[in-house]
N, C-alpha and C positions, 0 to 999 in steps of 0.2 A: 549472586545471580539467582533468578527465579526458577520455578519448576517448569517441567515440560509436560505436565498433565493437561489434557484439553480443558479449557475453561468450563465448557459444558460437559458434565460427567458422562453423558450418554454418547458423546461424539466419538465415533470409531472411524479411524482414517483408513483402515485396511493395512496391508503389509508395508505400504510406503507412507512414512510420516515426514513432516517437514523437518529439515535440518535447522537446528537452533543457531541463531546469530548470537554468538557469545561476546563479540567485540564490535564496536562501531566500524572498525577497519574492514571487517568482513562484509558488512553491508555496503560500504563505499566501494570495495573491490567488485562486488556484484553489479552495482549501479554503473560503475565506469566501464566494465566489460560489456555491458549491454549495448547493442548497436542502436536500439530504438526503444528506450524505456517509456513507460507511461505511469502517471500517478492518478489513482482514482480516489477522490476526496469525498467522504460521506458527510451527511448532515450532522452527525454527532460531533464532528471536529469543531464546529462552531459553539458547541455547548460544553465540551470537556475542558476543565481547567487543568493545566499542566504547569505547576509552579506559579510563575508570575504572569503567564499568558494562556491563551486558548491553544488547543492543539492545532487549529487552522493556521495560526501564526507561524508555527514551526514548519508546517507543510508548505506554506507559501515560500518561506526561505529555502526549503529543500528544492522546490521546483525552480526557483530563480537561480540558485547557486549551481544546480546541476543541469540547467537548461532542459528541463523535463516537461513535455506536454502534460496538460492536466484535463481530466474529465471531472466535472462537478455533478454529483448526484443529488437528487431531490432538490431542495431549495437552497443549497449551499452556494450556488453561483453568485448570488447577491453579496454574500459574505466575502467571497474572494474578490469581487469587484471593489468592495469597500477597502480592501487591502492592496489595491492597485495590481491585482493579478486577474487578467482576463482568461477564463478557462477556454481551452481549445474547443471543448464541446460540453454541453449540459444534457445528460440523459440518465435514464434509470440504470441502476447497477446491473439488472438482468439484461438490459439491452446492450450495454458495453460488453458484458460477458459473451453474449451471442456473437457480437462483432469480432471479439478477440479470437473466438473459435473458428471464424471464417478465414481460411488461408488466402482468399482472394481479396480480402479487405485491405485497403491501402492506409489504414491508420487514421487517427483524428486529424493529422496534418497533411495527409496525402503522400507521405514520404515512405510508405511501405508498412508491412505488418509490424506490430510491436512484439518484441521478444522478451520483455520483462514488464509485468504489470504489478505495480505496488498499490496496496490497499491500506487505507487508514480512515477511521471515523465512521465506518458503517456499523449497523447493528451486528452483533456477533453471529446470530443465526443466519442472516443474509450473507455475510462474508463466507461462512462455512459452505453454504449452498452454492454460491458462485465459484468458490475455489474448488469444490468437488467436481463441478461441471467442467471447469478448465483442466483440472488434473486428468480427467478421463477422456475429454473430447478435444483438447487443444494441447497435446504434449509438447509442441514447439514453443509454447508460451510458458515461461517460468514465472512464478508468482512469489511475491514477498509481502508480508504484512508488517506494518509499523505500529500496530496497537500494542498495548502492554499486556496482552493475553496471548497465550500460545494457540496457534491455529494449525492443527495437524494436517489439514488438507493442502496447505501451501507448499511451495518448494522450499522456501526459507521463512522463518518466523522468529520474532523475538519471543523469549520465554515469558512466563507470568512474572511481571515486574512490579515492584512498588512504584509509586509516582516519582519518588526521588531518583531511583535507578533509571526509570523510563526517560525522564527529562534529561538526565546526564547522557544517556545513549543518543537521544534525538539531537542534542546540542553537538555531540561529538561527530555524528554522521554529517551534520551540516558544516561544521568547521573543517572536517577532512575533505569535503567536496570543494571547499574554497581554495585549498592548496593546489 
């Protein structure tokens, strides 16, 4: 398993740091317990090679198997459409963060506020900024990062993982959701 040092050395999370997801079963339990999860897919997911696929391919499977609404940031919406997944919304990461912090917002699908926001494929610095804002101004929204770097501002985060360990973890999360 990888380390739990922030990927950016100067990143200081304060007294509360993300709990490390050590097993795929932990991530699955968090996702299943959520009443209304949301997956935020960043543009880097279409560029990052993870084993024999792109990260976006794993995220599409995760969303489909878990029945999770998806927000596409930047230009990744077209990449999701090419993979037969229509995002529920396409908006900037900062905009989705502002909406998640609004307790009156009814969610991307109008079914009520989201209680779990999962992030993957966003630039590290942007993810950290968004997570910090949600941590301080939206305590009802729990956050999880699915990148292979530790994000101390999240509620839960994978540790700093090698590509091999990361793909194994992603595949396990997806397989466990199928059961």
